[in-house]
C-alpha positions, 0 to 999 in steps of 0.5 A, a space after each residue: 521443393 518438398 525437400 527444401 521445405 523439410 530442410 527449412 523446418 529442421 533448421 527452424 527447429 534447430 534455431 528455436 532449440 538453441 534460442 530456448 536455453 538463452 531465453 530461459 537463462 536470461 530469466 534464471 540469472 535475473 538480475 544481472 544488473 541493477 534494478 530500478 525501484 520506483 516509489 510513488 511517494 516522497 523521501 523520508 516517510 514510512 512508505 519510503 523507509 520500509 521500501 528502502 529496507 526491503 531494497 537493501 535486503 533484496 540487494 544483499 540477497 540477489 547480488 545486484 543493487 535495487 536503486 530507489 527512485 522516488 517519484 512522488 506527485 499526483 497522489 502517487 500517479 506519477 510514479 505509478 505511470 512511470 512503472 506502468 510504461 517501463 519495459 517488462 523485463 524485471 529491471 523496473 519495479 514499483 514498490 508501494 501502496 496500491 492506492 494509485 491503482 485502487 483509489 485515484 482512478 475513482 477520483 480522476 482519469 489516470 494515464 494507466 489502467 489497473 491491469 497495466 501493473 502486475 502484483 508481484 509480492 506483498 510488502 505488507 498491509 497497512 494497520 492503522 489506529 483511530 486516535 484522539 488528542 489526549 484532552 478529548 473527553 472520550 475513552 472508547 469508540 462508543 463515547 467518541 461516536 456519542 460526542 460526535 453526534 452531540 456536536 455535529 460538524 464540530 469534531 475535527 478529523 484529519 487525513 493525509 489529503 483529499 481522497 487519501 485512504 484516511 479520508 476514505 476511512 472518515 467517510 466510511 465512519 460517517 456513513 456507518 455511524 451516521 455522524 457528521 465530523 469535519 474533515 481536515 485534509 493535511 499535506 501528509 501524516 506527519 503534519 496531521 500528527 503534529 496537530 493531534 499532539 498540539 491539541 489542535 486536531 481532535 482525531 485521525 487514523 494513520 499507521 504512523 501513530 503507534 510510537 506516540 500512542 505507546 509513549 502516551 502522547 495520544 489515545 487510541 480507541 480502535 485498531 483498523 486491522 483484522 486483529 488486535 495489535 500485539 503491542 496494544 492487546 487491550 485496544 479492540 479492532 474496529 470490527 469489535 466495536 461495531 464499525 468494520 466499515 472503517 477497516 479499509 484494506 491497504 495493500 503495500 506491494 511490489 508491482 511490475 509492468 504487465 508482461 514481466 516474465 513469470 519466472 522473475 515474478 515468482 523469484 521476487 515473491 519468494 525473496 520478499 516473503 523470506 525477508 519479511 519473515 525475518 524477526 528484525 523485519 517483522 518487528 520493523 514492519 509492525 512498529 510502523 503499522 504494517 502486517 505481512 502475509 504470504 500471498 501469491 501474486 494471484 492472491 494479491 491481484 484478487 485483493 487489489 481488485 477487491 480494494 478497487 471495488 470497496 474504495 469506489 463504493 465509498 467514494 461514490 457514496 460520499 461524493 468525494 471530489 478530486 482537488 489536486 
């Protein structure tokens, strides 16, 4: 009996030794087929365009197609849920903002939890600008706040939707500056921007406004980021003008289903950092309102958890309700 047990143990060890290289090699050769890139927002926006640029570069670098699959709806929850429930083998990834993980759960119950997806690589961090229509009689943030206080409830402030990052910035400003501005939700940033250009809306904060500011079609009062924008060195940050509360963070990243092998996660992280550091990609990202950081997966996870707490606090204080 003892001899039989020893023989069984030797056979088991031999089988395990044979299997280990197979398992390791499967991760080492990833990807060996096309990778599905779920995007939780629609086609054609800044988010989609940046994702497609990264997907192409990853396809070229890794020799397999990274196929973009737009699954917009429910403020990003639909696509996020699809990715969260996918097999954790590296062949389904979520590319996009962390909002469905950090904002939406504070507004309504979601079919996924924040820990169902693992942050893999930072594609960028949103940089927004607070802009006003050219005819609004203000030249800086102090004058804007003074005007808003003199006309409570009359200054219109747009956002890309109820519960969006832009909406939360508005509520943060209202709380920090003790002003009453009128929130005007839109179906998205482009529609909102058209009303600023058409002088039908007073103010907005988005990351798609920089080309319009550069052309002089709208006036920027503050940068919502950690540092000044290199294309607008004379525009102060929100912190510099005394309102750091509206510099709400916005992680834009690659996420993978919980349980995805660490070797795959690290491989994606290193490739994304390499791509983002090329001059062409850096210029492209900055032009549409993104900055890049060389974050590790753990650093991104920490940032996402912090954003979850920040947004939750603002949403509760403002009593923002889900209207979807």
